[in-house]
C-alpha positions, 0 to 999 in steps of 0.5 A: 842801679847805674847813673840815671841819664834821664834824671840828669838830663832833666836836671840840666834843663833838657826836654825829654819825650816818651810814650806811655806803653800798654803793648806787652811785646818787648819789641815795642820798647826796643823800637821806641828806643831805636826811634830816639825816644828818651823814655818809656812809661810802662803803664800798669794802672791802665792796660793788661801789664803784669809785674812779670811782663813788666820786668821783661819790658824793663829788660828790653828798654834797658837793652835799647838804651831808653829809660824805663818808668813804670806808672804804678796803679796806686800809691801803695808801698808794696806795689811801688816796691815791686816796680823798683825791684824789677829795675824801673828807673822811676815811678809815676804815682797817680792821683796824688792830692795831698802832702801826705800822699807825696810823702808816702810815695817818696818814702816808699821809693827810698831806702832808709834813712830817707825812706822805708823801702823794703830791703831785698838785694836778691832782685834784678835792680841790684843785679840779683846780689852781684851789686855791692849792697851798700853801693846799691842802697846809696845809688838807688836812693840817688838815682830813682826818680819820683814822679807824682801825678796831679790829676784833680782840683784837690791836688792843685789846691794842695800843690804848695804843700806837696812841693814842700816834700823833699825827694820829688823830681817831677810833678806830672799833670794829668790833663784828662783827669784834670778835665774830669775833676773840673766836670769837663771830661775830655776838654783838655784844651778848655780854658779852665783846664789850661789855666790850672795847668799853667798855674801848676807849671808856674808854681812848680818851676818856682820851687825848682821841680820839673813838670811833665804832662801828657799830650797826643799831638806834636803841636800841643807838645811844642806848646807845653815845651815853650811854656816850660814842661820838660817831661812830655808823655807823648801819646800811647803805643796803641794810639800811635800804632792806630794813627799810623795805620789810619793814615795809610788806610785813608791815603789808599782809600780816601773815602774812609777818611 
């Protein structure tokens, strides 16, 4: 594993943007890279992406010089291990609600003495054993990003304890799941949702940890960037493609708007 440019950029205070990806064609990763996105989030929680497919998507992202992040389906060490072994530069772990959840995710991501990640150097992340084993273990611990999704009221209530866990790079606020947790499903712009998100941003930044969130339009992205969010998950590949197609159709056939 080489130096993680995405991690360095965030540490230097930069803003990074990238879409969630559900389409299984590696060409979509390349297109995102050539378009100028900083990263892609390969989504194995929602959608059809298998671990074999994810490995080829990671290859394509690396080729196009865009950072491959994998959202795993759950906070399970074996699941996290497989995502990292295929070369993900970071993992996003959903539904973090407690300090114990955060500790579990970090320990599954890091080799000893920091964590308990399973050891195998005959994997893509270690260039199938071509990398020096000791350099690989050291570099992976240093460069791999840990991104934790806070998606409910319980997680927000335990935020200070979650932030006490060393090794967390980004706290990611999931606005849709948060709105559901507040019994306001889909109302991501509701004042109560916004209030909770602002609280997470303020508390997290005070601890020197970066904040991320999901948006599906440019105006909302700019709003959260201005409020201190550095890691913007911008929409989803299928949604971006739909919006582009719909825009073409309604321009040709205005009656279909």
